[in-house]
All heavy atoms as an XYZ file, in Angstrom:
801
protein
N      11.174     -5.237      8.611
C      11.013     -3.849      8.255
C       9.511     -3.548      8.183
O       8.719     -4.406      7.821
C      11.687     -3.600      6.894
C      11.537     -2.185      6.399
S      12.584     -1.837      4.965
C      11.472     -2.280      3.655
N       9.146     -2.323      8.492
C       7.759     -1.890      8.401
C       7.609     -0.943      7.216
O       8.405     -0.015      7.037
C       7.325     -1.171      9.677
C       7.419     -2.033     10.941
C       6.357     -3.132     10.921
N       6.546     -4.097     11.977
C       5.914     -4.072     13.138
N       5.072     -3.118     13.425
N       6.133     -5.012     14.023
N       6.591     -1.196      6.399
C       6.237     -0.309      5.309
C       4.755      0.014      5.440
O       4.030     -0.639      6.210
C       6.573     -0.909      3.923
C       5.831     -2.225      3.689
C       8.079     -1.062      3.769
C       5.999     -2.791      2.286
N       4.300      0.998      4.676
C       2.945      1.506      4.843
C       2.232      1.595      3.499
O       2.857      1.853      2.473
C       3.000      2.887      5.502
C       3.632      2.842      6.854
C       5.013      2.897      6.980
C       2.872      2.706      7.994
C       5.621      2.826      8.226
C       3.465      2.632      9.241
C       4.835      2.696      9.360
N       0.925      1.399      3.540
C       0.093      1.504      2.349
C      -1.209      2.184      2.743
O      -1.831      1.803      3.741
C      -0.191      0.119      1.765
C      -1.094      0.141      0.581
N      -0.637      0.373     -0.690
C      -2.438     -0.027      0.483
C      -1.668      0.346     -1.527
N      -2.769      0.102     -0.841
N      -1.616      3.177      1.972
C      -2.888      3.850      2.205
C      -3.948      3.131      1.379
O      -3.763      2.894      0.180
C      -2.816      5.333      1.821
C      -1.749      6.042      2.680
C      -4.182      5.997      1.986
C      -1.431      7.451      2.232
N      -5.037      2.775      2.039
C      -6.112      2.027      1.390
C      -7.458      2.669      1.705
O      -7.605      3.334      2.733
C      -6.116      0.578      1.892
N      -8.418      2.440      0.824
C      -9.772      2.817      1.196
C     -10.268      1.783      2.201
O      -9.852      0.609      2.173
C     -10.726      2.853     -0.012
O     -10.861      1.534     -0.544
C     -10.230      3.829     -1.076
N     -11.123      2.213      3.086
C     -11.689      1.285      4.063
C     -12.435      0.160      3.355
O     -12.348     -1.002      3.757
C     -12.610      2.035      5.029
C     -13.267      1.194      6.123
C     -12.226      0.476      6.979
C     -14.177      2.069      6.975
N     -13.126      0.487      2.266
C     -13.866     -0.534      1.517
C     -12.929     -1.600      0.944
O     -13.214     -2.803      1.047
C     -14.671      0.120      0.403
N     -11.804     -1.183      0.352
C     -10.846     -2.151     -0.195
C     -10.247     -3.017      0.912
O     -10.055     -4.225      0.732
C      -9.729     -1.441     -0.959
C     -10.157     -0.943     -2.325
O     -11.222     -1.347     -2.824
O      -9.402     -0.123     -2.902
N      -9.939     -2.407      2.049
C      -9.364     -3.164      3.157
C     -10.387     -4.163      3.710
O     -10.054     -5.317      3.985
C      -8.857     -2.233      4.247
C      -8.353     -2.958      5.453
C      -8.807     -2.837      6.729
C      -7.307     -3.949      5.500
N      -8.109     -3.686      7.564
C      -7.188     -4.375      6.840
C      -6.478     -4.513      4.546
C      -6.272     -5.343      7.240
C      -5.553     -5.481      4.943
C      -5.451     -5.877      6.283
N     -11.630     -3.747      3.832
C     -12.685     -4.643      4.316
C     -12.859     -5.824      3.365
O     -12.965     -6.980      3.801
C     -14.008     -3.866      4.482
O     -13.793     -2.809      5.426
C     -15.123     -4.761      4.980
N     -12.853     -5.547      2.063
C     -12.945     -6.630      1.064
C     -11.765     -7.588      1.179
O     -11.926     -8.802      1.059
C     -12.994     -6.048     -0.351
C     -14.303     -5.351     -0.668
O     -15.281     -5.491      0.107
O     -14.338     -4.631     -1.697
N     -10.570     -7.051      1.404
C      -9.371     -7.885      1.518
C      -9.445     -8.805      2.724
O      -9.035     -9.967      2.651
C      -8.127     -7.009      1.604
N      -9.962     -8.299      3.823
C     -10.087     -9.134      5.015
C     -11.059    -10.288      4.755
O     -10.836    -11.405      5.222
C     -10.544     -8.295      6.198
C      -9.460     -7.342      6.676
C      -9.958     -6.459      7.785
O     -10.865     -5.648      7.586
N      -9.391     -6.633      8.951
N     -12.110    -10.020      4.014
C     -13.092    -11.067      3.706
C     -12.543    -12.095      2.718
O     -12.784    -13.291      2.862
C     -14.365    -10.434      3.153
N     -11.771    -11.612      1.728
C     -11.272    -12.511      0.677
C      -9.948    -13.177      1.029
O      -9.577    -14.185      0.439
C     -11.105    -11.747     -0.631
O     -10.004    -10.852     -0.560
N      -9.188    -12.559      1.950
C      -7.879    -13.100      2.316
C      -6.727    -12.565      1.495
O      -5.594    -13.026      1.639
N      -6.998    -11.567      0.625
C      -5.924    -10.998     -0.192
C      -6.257     -9.548     -0.537
O      -7.355     -9.254     -1.005
C      -5.716    -11.795     -1.466
N      -5.293     -8.662     -0.316
C      -5.431     -7.253     -0.695
C      -4.746     -7.075     -2.034
O      -3.550     -7.365     -2.174
C      -4.808     -6.350      0.370
C      -4.933     -4.880      0.035
C      -6.083     -4.180      0.372
C      -3.927     -4.215     -0.636
C      -6.222     -2.832      0.040
C      -4.050     -2.874     -0.967
C      -5.205     -2.193     -0.623
O      -5.336     -0.870     -0.944
N      -5.474     -6.578     -3.047
C      -4.932     -6.510     -4.404
C      -5.155     -5.143     -5.068
O      -5.240     -5.058     -6.287
C      -5.545     -7.607     -5.292
O      -6.969     -7.445     -5.294
C      -5.165     -8.994     -4.788
N      -5.217     -4.080     -4.283
C      -5.358     -2.735     -4.837
C      -3.997     -2.049     -4.805
O      -3.448     -1.820     -3.733
C      -6.388     -1.909     -4.040
O      -7.637     -2.595     -4.047
C      -6.564     -0.534     -4.647
N      -3.456     -1.729     -5.974
C      -2.146     -1.090     -6.052
C      -2.206      0.318     -5.483
O      -1.366      0.725     -4.695
C      -1.665     -1.055     -7.491
O      -0.423     -0.399     -7.579
N      -3.203      1.063     -5.931
C      -3.485      2.413     -5.467
C      -4.943      2.677     -5.807
O      -5.561      1.863     -6.495
C      -2.510      3.434     -6.092
O      -2.654      4.692     -5.447
C      -2.724      3.595     -7.576
N      -5.500      3.768     -5.385
C      -6.921      4.016     -5.597
C      -7.293      3.865     -7.074
O      -6.706      4.518     -7.940
C      -7.324      5.414     -5.087
C      -8.766      5.728     -5.445
C      -7.127      5.516     -3.595
N      -8.217      2.959     -7.348
C      -8.708      2.761     -8.703
C      -7.816      1.941     -9.614
O      -8.126      1.759    -10.786
N      -6.706      1.415     -9.095
C      -5.776      0.627     -9.900
C      -5.498     -0.694     -9.181
O      -5.115     -0.706     -8.011
C      -4.440      1.377    -10.133
C      -3.496      0.546    -10.998
C      -4.692      2.734    -10.770
N      -5.676     -1.796     -9.888
C      -5.472     -3.107     -9.278
C      -4.020     -3.563     -9.386
O      -3.241     -3.042    -10.191
C      -6.356     -4.167     -9.960
O      -5.896     -4.344    -11.310
C      -7.824     -3.792     -9.936
N      -3.690     -4.549     -8.589
C      -2.387     -5.213     -8.666
C      -2.163     -5.757    -10.071
O      -1.081     -5.604    -10.640
C      -2.317     -6.341     -7.637
C      -1.152     -7.310     -7.724
C       0.165     -6.598     -7.498
C      -1.333     -8.436     -6.706
N      -3.179     -6.354    -10.652
C      -3.062     -6.922    -11.994
C      -2.717     -5.844    -13.024
O      -1.890     -6.068    -13.915
C      -4.364     -7.615    -12.381
C      -4.303     -8.317    -13.710
C      -5.577     -9.076    -14.023
O      -6.129     -9.711    -13.115
O      -6.017     -9.006    -15.186
N      -3.308     -4.671    -12.894
C      -3.039     -3.578    -13.832
C      -1.645     -2.980    -13.654
O      -0.961     -2.684    -14.628
C      -4.081     -2.469    -13.658
C      -5.485     -2.884    -14.073
C      -6.546     -1.900    -13.620
O      -6.398     -1.284    -12.539
O      -7.536     -1.761    -14.345
N      -1.213     -2.789    -12.400
C       0.049     -2.098    -12.105
C       1.247     -3.042    -12.011
O       2.372     -2.651    -12.286
C      -0.092     -1.310    -10.801
C       1.060     -0.422    -10.462
C       1.130      0.840    -11.309
O       0.237      1.110    -12.119
O       2.116      1.572    -11.151
N       0.996     -4.262    -11.561
C       2.077     -5.235    -11.412
C       2.672     -5.291    -10.021
O       3.467     -6.175     -9.710
N       2.314     -4.343     -9.155
C       2.801     -4.307     -7.779
C       1.867     -3.426     -6.956
O       1.044     -2.689     -7.508
C       4.247     -3.791     -7.689
C       4.433     -2.418     -8.272
C       4.190     -1.271     -7.523
C       4.855     -2.250     -9.591
C       4.357     -0.010     -8.062
C       5.036     -0.988    -10.134
C       4.776      0.137     -9.367
N       2.009     -3.492     -5.639
C       1.284     -2.614     -4.727
C       2.214     -1.487     -4.319
O       3.355     -1.733     -3.916
C       0.834     -3.371     -3.472
C      -0.011     -4.620     -3.668
C      -0.332     -5.251     -2.308
C      -1.277     -4.332     -4.432
N       1.741     -0.265     -4.414
C       2.533      0.883     -3.964
C       2.596      0.888     -2.442
O       1.600      0.618     -1.771
C       1.884      2.190     -4.425
C       2.021      2.425     -5.889
N       3.098      3.069     -6.441
C       1.216      2.109     -6.924
C       2.953      3.131     -7.752
N       1.815      2.553     -8.077
N       3.757      1.207     -1.906
C       3.922      1.325     -0.457
C       4.887      2.480     -0.174
O       5.457      3.071     -1.096
C       4.446      0.018      0.138
N       5.025      2.792      1.096
C       5.878      3.898      1.535
C       6.613      3.501      2.800
O       6.182      2.609      3.524
C       5.027      5.132      1.861
O       4.201      5.488      0.800
N       7.693      4.220      3.064
C       8.350      4.094      4.364
C       7.648      5.049      5.332
O       6.825      5.880      4.934
C       9.837      4.423      4.231
C      10.594      3.389      3.384
C      12.105      3.664      3.372
N      12.430      5.000      2.899
C      12.586      5.327      1.621
N      12.409      4.427      0.668
N      12.900      6.565      1.280
N       7.985      4.978      6.597
C       7.337      5.797      7.628
C       7.466      7.286      7.344
O       6.548      8.060      7.623
C       7.908      5.463      9.006
N       8.582      7.696      6.766
C       8.795      9.118      6.488
C       8.154      9.579      5.177
O       8.232     10.753      4.833
C      10.293      9.431      6.458
C      11.026      8.703      5.345
O      10.719      7.516      5.096
O      11.899      9.307      4.699
N       7.489      8.680      4.455
C       6.942      9.020      3.147
C       5.419      9.039      3.069
O       4.869      9.730      2.211
C       7.430      8.000      2.099
C       8.914      8.009      1.865
C       9.316      6.882      0.949
O       8.883      5.737      1.107
N      10.160      7.201     -0.029
N       4.731      8.279      3.906
C       3.300      8.064      3.676
C       2.476      9.349      3.767
O       1.502      9.498      3.045
C       2.739      6.955      4.567
C       2.543      7.306      6.007
C       3.398      7.029      7.032
C       1.427      7.986      6.575
N       2.875      7.512      8.204
C       1.665      8.093      7.958
C       0.245      8.524      6.064
C       0.772      8.712      8.823
C      -0.643      9.143      6.926
C      -0.377      9.223      8.292
N       2.852     10.287      4.630
C       2.077     11.520      4.743
C       2.167     12.339      3.461
O       1.185     12.943      3.023
C       2.509     12.332      5.953
C       2.081     11.689      7.259
C       2.521     12.470      8.487
O       3.266     13.462      8.351
O       2.117     12.078      9.583
N       3.334     12.375      2.828
C       3.487     13.066      1.552
C       2.683     12.386      0.451
O       2.076     13.051     -0.396
N       2.670     11.068      0.460
C       1.868     10.316     -0.513
C       0.389     10.636     -0.316
O      -0.342     10.880     -1.276
C       2.134      8.801     -0.379
C       1.116      7.995     -1.163
C       3.552      8.472     -0.829
N      -0.036     10.673      0.918
C      -1.445     11.001      1.204
C      -1.784     12.398      0.665
O      -2.818     12.587      0.020
C      -1.713     10.928      2.699
C      -3.149     11.251      3.046
C      -3.364     11.244      4.536
N      -4.761     11.477      4.854
C      -5.193     11.813      6.038
N      -4.352     11.933      7.055
N      -6.475     12.009      6.259
N      -0.928     13.358      0.920
C      -1.185     14.727      0.476
C      -1.204     14.834     -1.058
O      -2.038     15.542     -1.618
C      -0.136     15.674      1.056
N      -0.295     14.106     -1.731
C      -0.195     14.197     -3.193
C      -1.276     13.428     -3.934
O      -1.787     13.888     -4.948
C       1.174     13.688     -3.664
C       2.301     14.668     -3.462
C       3.579     14.248     -4.161
N       4.093     12.948     -3.782
C       4.881     12.711     -2.717
N       5.218     13.707     -1.920
N       5.307     11.502     -2.464
N      -1.606     12.235     -3.450
C      -2.455     11.340     -4.232
C      -3.830     11.043     -3.636
O      -4.688     10.505     -4.332
C      -1.725     10.013     -4.480
C      -0.417     10.206     -5.198
C       0.783     10.058     -4.530
C      -0.394     10.577     -6.539
C       1.997     10.247     -5.184
C       0.815     10.771     -7.203
C       2.005     10.609     -6.520
O       3.197     10.810     -7.167
N      -4.041     11.374     -2.375
C      -5.299     11.004     -1.732
C      -6.084     12.199     -1.190
O      -7.118     12.023     -0.553
C      -5.033     10.015     -0.584
C      -4.533      8.679     -1.071
C      -3.185      8.478     -1.354
C      -5.405      7.623     -1.265
C      -2.727      7.262     -1.819
C      -4.960      6.399     -1.725
C      -3.620      6.226     -2.001
O      -3.169      5.019     -2.463
N      -5.627     13.410     -1.441
C      -6.275     14.606     -0.888
C      -7.717     14.757     -1.361
O      -8.560     15.265     -0.618
C      -5.473     15.847     -1.250
N      -8.023     14.313     -2.568
C      -9.366     14.471     -3.122
C     -10.265     13.256     -2.905
O     -11.386     13.229     -3.409
C      -9.278     14.774     -4.617
C      -8.617     16.111     -4.888
O      -8.661     16.996     -4.012
O      -8.050     16.273     -5.979
N      -9.791     12.268     -2.189
C     -10.588     11.063     -1.949
C     -11.585     11.337     -0.830
O     -11.200     11.731      0.270
C      -9.683      9.861     -1.577
C      -8.638      9.625     -2.660
C     -10.519      8.616     -1.308
C      -9.190      9.247     -4.009
N     -12.865     11.135     -1.128
C     -13.924     11.420     -0.152
C     -14.258     10.241      0.752
O     -14.833     10.423      1.818
C     -15.199     11.864     -0.873
C     -15.032     13.213     -1.540
O     -14.252     14.049     -1.034
O     -15.678     13.431     -2.577
N     -13.931      9.043      0.322
C     -14.301      7.880      1.135
C     -13.290      7.663      2.253
O     -12.162      8.155      2.193
C     -14.460      6.640      0.266
C     -13.245      6.237     -0.526
C     -13.560      5.122     -1.495
O     -13.944      4.020     -1.040
O     -13.423      5.338     -2.707
N     -13.683      6.937      3.304
C     -12.779      6.707      4.437
C     -11.501      5.972      4.012
O     -11.550      5.042      3.207
C     -13.603      5.840      5.384
C     -15.026      6.069      4.992
C     -15.005      6.348      3.523
N     -10.381      6.422      4.582
C      -9.079      5.824      4.304
C      -8.489      5.208      5.563
O      -8.774      5.667      6.675
C      -8.105      6.890      3.784
C      -8.463      7.578      2.476
C      -7.484      8.718      2.205
C      -8.479      6.591      1.322
N      -7.647      4.195      5.365
C      -6.898      3.590      6.463
C      -5.439      3.493      6.054
O      -5.108      3.396      4.870
C      -7.435      2.191      6.849
C      -8.809      2.295      7.483
C      -7.457      1.251      5.660
N      -4.566      3.543      7.044
C      -3.138      3.338      6.842
C      -2.802      1.934      7.305
O      -3.014      1.591      8.478
C      -2.328      4.370      7.631
C      -0.819      4.261      7.494
C      -0.369      4.588      6.072
C      -0.139      5.187      8.498
N      -2.305      1.114      6.386
C      -1.908     -0.252      6.708
C      -0.418     -0.265      7.021
O       0.393      0.166      6.202
C      -2.192     -1.185      5.532
C      -3.593     -1.160      4.943
C      -3.684     -2.133      3.770
C      -4.640     -1.465      5.998
N      -0.066     -0.741      8.200
C       1.340     -0.926      8.558
C       1.669     -2.394      8.333
O       1.078     -3.270      8.959
C       1.595     -0.533     10.009
C       3.040     -0.629     10.394
C       3.323     -0.130     11.799
O       2.441      0.505     12.414
O       4.448     -0.376     12.285
N       2.592     -2.630      7.430
C       2.908     -3.981      6.971
C       4.274     -4.394      7.501
O       5.253     -3.658      7.365
C       2.927     -4.016      5.427
C       1.578     -3.526      4.875
C       3.291     -5.397      4.914
C       1.642     -3.081      3.429
N       4.337     -5.582      8.087
C       5.607     -6.163      8.518
C       6.124     -7.008      7.359
O       5.544     -8.054      7.040
C       5.404     -7.015      9.763
C       6.696     -7.582     10.317
O       7.700     -7.669      9.579
O       6.709     -7.954     11.501
N       7.182     -6.554      6.707
C       7.680     -7.253      5.525
C       8.182     -8.664      5.841
O       8.223     -9.505      4.949
C       8.791     -6.452      4.821
O       9.875     -6.242      5.730
C       8.266     -5.120      4.312
N       8.532     -8.928      7.099
C       8.957    -10.279      7.474
C       7.800    -11.272      7.410
O       8.018    -12.477      7.366
C       9.553    -10.291      8.891
C      10.888     -9.584      8.966
O      11.567     -9.464      7.927
O      11.253     -9.134     10.068
N       6.572    -10.771      7.397
C       5.386    -11.633      7.344
C       4.852    -11.817      5.925
O       3.878    -12.540      5.718
C       4.279    -11.058      8.235
C       4.633    -10.916      9.720
C       3.488    -10.251     10.477
C       4.982    -12.266     10.318
N       5.493    -11.178      4.956
C       5.065    -11.301      3.561
C       5.640    -12.560      2.922
O       6.756    -12.970      3.233
C       5.520    -10.083      2.756
C       4.858     -8.757      3.080
C       5.527     -7.630      2.295
C       3.366     -8.809      2.767
N       4.874    -13.117      1.995
C       5.372    -14.253      1.218
C       5.582    -13.873     -0.249
O       5.664    -14.725     -1.125
C       4.437    -15.454      1.344
C       3.016    -15.144      0.880
O       2.743    -14.004      0.479
O       2.177    -16.069      0.930
N       5.662    -12.552     -0.488
C       5.934    -12.010     -1.823
C       7.074    -10.998     -1.700
O       7.300    -10.447     -0.623
C       4.673    -11.356     -2.437
C       3.595    -12.402     -2.684
C       4.147    -10.232     -1.575
N       7.802    -10.724     -2.776
C       8.944     -9.809     -2.704
C       8.552     -8.345     -2.509
O       7.506     -7.895     -2.978
C       9.637     -9.967     -4.060
C       8.999    -11.113     -4.742
C       7.694    -11.364     -4.080
N       9.433     -7.617     -1.825
C       9.342     -6.167     -1.697
C      10.633     -5.606     -2.297
O      11.723     -6.040     -1.943
C       9.220     -5.716     -0.224
C       9.241     -4.199     -0.120
C       7.965     -6.285      0.408
N      10.482     -4.649     -3.223
C      11.628     -4.086     -3.919
C      11.587     -2.566     -3.790
O      10.544     -1.949     -4.014
C      11.620     -4.484     -5.419
C      12.809     -3.889     -6.154
C      11.594     -6.000     -5.572
N      12.716     -1.956     -3.417
C      12.839     -0.495     -3.381
C      13.114     -0.027     -4.805
O      14.104     -0.443     -5.420
C      14.007     -0.068     -2.488
C      13.716     -0.125     -1.023
C      12.863      1.045     -0.527
O      12.945      2.159     -1.071
O      12.110      0.813      0.426
N      12.236      0.839     -5.319
C      12.377      1.278     -6.702
C      12.052      2.756     -6.843
O      11.303      3.311     -6.041
C      11.425      0.490     -7.604
C      11.723     -0.987     -7.632
C      10.756     -1.764     -8.479
O       9.540     -1.705     -8.243
O      11.237     -2.444     -9.399
N      12.582      3.344     -7.901
C      12.199      4.704     -8.269
C      10.793      4.639     -8.859
O      10.517      3.790     -9.702
C      13.171      5.279     -9.292
C      14.594      5.509     -8.793
C      15.495      5.927     -9.940
C      14.605      6.569     -7.710
N       9.905      5.529     -8.436
C       8.523      5.441     -8.908
C       8.293      5.955    -10.325
O       7.333      5.578    -10.963
C       7.750      6.293     -7.905
C       8.746      7.257     -7.393
C      10.072      6.544     -7.428
N       9.144      6.824    -10.809
C       8.934      7.396    -12.146
C      10.269      7.876    -12.713
O      11.198      8.183    -11.960
C       7.957      8.563    -12.051
N      10.361      7.969    -14.031
C      11.593      8.487    -14.637
C      11.920      9.882    -14.095
O      11.042     10.724    -13.948
C      11.251      8.552    -16.134
C      10.157      7.547    -16.314
C       9.375      7.578    -15.030
N      13.171     10.076    -13.754
C      13.615     11.359    -13.234
C      13.482     11.503    -11.728
O      13.968     12.462    -11.152
N      12.818     10.572    -11.073
C      12.650     10.632     -9.615
C      13.952     10.245     -8.931
O      14.765      9.504     -9.478
C      11.532      9.704     -9.178
N      14.151     10.751     -7.727
C      15.364     10.424     -6.976
C      15.069      9.648     -5.699
O      15.966      9.049     -5.129
C      16.135     11.709     -6.616
O      15.271     12.561     -5.868
C      16.606     12.426     -7.870
N      13.828      9.670     -5.249
C      13.452      8.987     -4.017
C      12.878      7.609     -4.340
O      12.015      7.474     -5.207
C      12.395      9.818     -3.279
C      12.003      9.259     -1.945
C      11.012     10.163     -1.207
O      10.296     10.941     -1.855
O      10.970     10.059      0.009
N      13.368      6.587     -3.659
C      12.843      5.240     -3.880
C      11.635      4.987     -2.978
O      11.475      5.631     -1.934
C      13.904      4.166     -3.596
O      14.276      4.226     -2.217
C      15.124      4.343     -4.483
N      10.807      4.046     -3.412
C       9.642      3.610     -2.643
C       9.586      2.097     -2.667
O       9.949      1.468     -3.670
C       8.348      4.157     -3.269
C       8.123      5.614     -3.011
C       8.730      6.582     -3.794
C       7.303      6.027     -1.971
C       8.533      7.931     -3.562
C       7.098      7.375     -1.728
C       7.707      8.329     -2.522
N       9.092      1.472     -1.586
C       8.920      0.022     -1.604
C       7.705     -0.372     -2.443
O       6.651      0.252     -2.345
C       8.712     -0.332     -0.125
C       8.272      0.935      0.528
C       8.781      2.068     -0.293
N       7.890     -1.376     -3.279
C       6.806     -1.935     -4.074
C       6.652     -3.402     -3.694
O       7.635     -4.134     -3.611
C       7.101     -1.817     -5.571
C       7.115     -0.402     -6.048
N       7.786     -0.014     -7.185
C       6.540      0.723     -5.551
C       7.613      1.288     -7.381
N       6.871      1.760     -6.399
N       5.422     -3.817     -3.466
C       5.114     -5.190     -3.063
C       4.662     -5.939     -4.309
O       3.645     -5.590     -4.909
C       4.017     -5.213     -1.976
C       3.691     -6.647     -1.583
C       4.438     -4.386     -0.763
N       5.416     -6.970     -4.680
C       5.157     -7.706     -5.911
C       4.317     -8.945     -5.650
O       4.793    -10.066     -5.700
C       6.467     -8.065     -6.609
C       6.983     -6.905     -7.415
C       7.782     -5.939     -6.827
C       6.621     -6.748     -8.743
C       8.230     -4.841     -7.561
C       7.070     -5.654     -9.477
C       7.865     -4.713     -8.878
O       8.302     -3.631     -9.601
N       3.048     -8.707     -5.387
C       2.093     -9.790     -5.185
C       0.991     -9.340     -4.256
O       1.026     -8.231     -3.702
N       0.010    -10.191     -4.104
C      -1.120     -9.888     -3.226
C      -0.648     -9.824     -1.776
O       0.223    -10.589     -1.356
C      -2.203    -10.945     -3.377
N      -1.232     -8.905     -1.045
C      -0.899     -8.713      0.363
C      -1.804     -9.586      1.217
O      -3.033     -9.461      1.161
C      -1.080     -7.239      0.731
C      -0.932     -6.839      2.192
C       0.477     -7.124      2.693
C      -1.271     -5.366      2.353
N      -1.195    -10.475      1.983
C      -1.941    -11.284      2.947
C      -2.301    -10.378      4.117
O      -1.406     -9.776      4.721
C      -1.069    -12.446      3.416
C      -1.755    -13.362      4.404
O      -2.792    -12.982      4.994
O      -1.242    -14.475      4.601
N      -3.587    -10.239      4.457
C      -3.958     -9.379      5.577
C      -3.234     -9.716      6.887
O      -3.069     -8.840      7.736
C      -5.474     -9.601      5.707
C      -5.900     -9.923      4.315
C      -4.770    -10.761      3.762
N      -2.750    -10.935      7.039
C      -2.021    -11.319      8.255
C      -0.687    -10.578      8.382
O      -0.125    -10.489      9.471
C      -1.781    -12.823      8.271
N      -0.166    -10.017      7.270
C       1.082     -9.261      7.318
C       0.870     -7.823      7.761
O       1.827     -7.096      7.992
C       1.761     -9.286      5.947
N      -0.394     -7.412      7.887
C      -0.725     -6.058      8.339
C      -0.817     -6.082      9.868
O      -1.685     -6.729     10.432
C      -2.039     -5.567      7.711
C      -2.424     -4.210      8.252
C      -1.904     -5.525      6.185
N       0.093     -5.364     10.515
C       0.182     -5.425     11.969
C      -0.582     -4.312     12.662
O      -0.931     -4.428     13.843
C       1.652     -5.465     12.439
C       2.321     -6.752     11.991
C       2.426     -4.256     11.943
N      -0.847     -3.216     11.952
C      -1.612     -2.100     12.511
C      -2.438     -1.470     11.400
O      -1.943     -1.286     10.294
C      -0.695     -1.035     13.116
O       0.161     -1.632     14.080
C      -1.494      0.078     13.792
N      -3.685     -1.134     11.722
C      -4.553     -0.417     10.800
C      -4.997      0.853     11.508
O      -5.572      0.786     12.600
C      -5.781     -1.254     10.397
C      -6.710     -0.445      9.485
C      -5.353     -2.557      9.736
N      -4.706      2.009     10.909
C      -5.037      3.292     11.515
C      -6.003      4.040     10.610
O      -5.712      4.196      9.409
C      -3.768      4.144     11.719
O      -2.829      3.399     12.492
C      -4.097      5.463     12.403
N      -7.102      4.459     11.144
C      -8.069      5.234     10.356
C      -7.483      6.630     10.117
O      -6.961      7.273     11.031
C      -9.362      5.330     11.170
C     -10.537      5.769     10.371
C     -11.478      4.635     10.151
N     -12.538      5.160      9.276
C     -13.781      4.865      9.399
N     -14.174      4.028     10.316
N     -14.661      5.373      8.573
N      -7.543      7.103      8.881
C      -7.009      8.418      8.535
C      -8.143      9.426      8.399
O      -9.253      9.098      8.138
C      -6.221      8.358      7.229
C      -4.981      7.465      7.245
C      -4.340      7.413      5.876
C      -3.970      7.964      8.266
């Protein structure tokens, strides 16, 4: 399955150098949140509009092949009262699981 994550170019560049992507969302680490936020193909544009519209730094869209992950992915409701599920990645993302990087 393919899932998507919006990242700052700086965070993605750091992940490639270190071998692990650990930013849950802008300004929030995996350690703080407990998982990495992700989206399905039909969701990422809405996520970008809602949560990344005010971000001035360059962004990239990471396309992740879940078959290449060595950590669990769980479909979950993002907040109380929500009806739409989102994939959450429970662990650091190995850059090798990212099959496409698109500049946004």
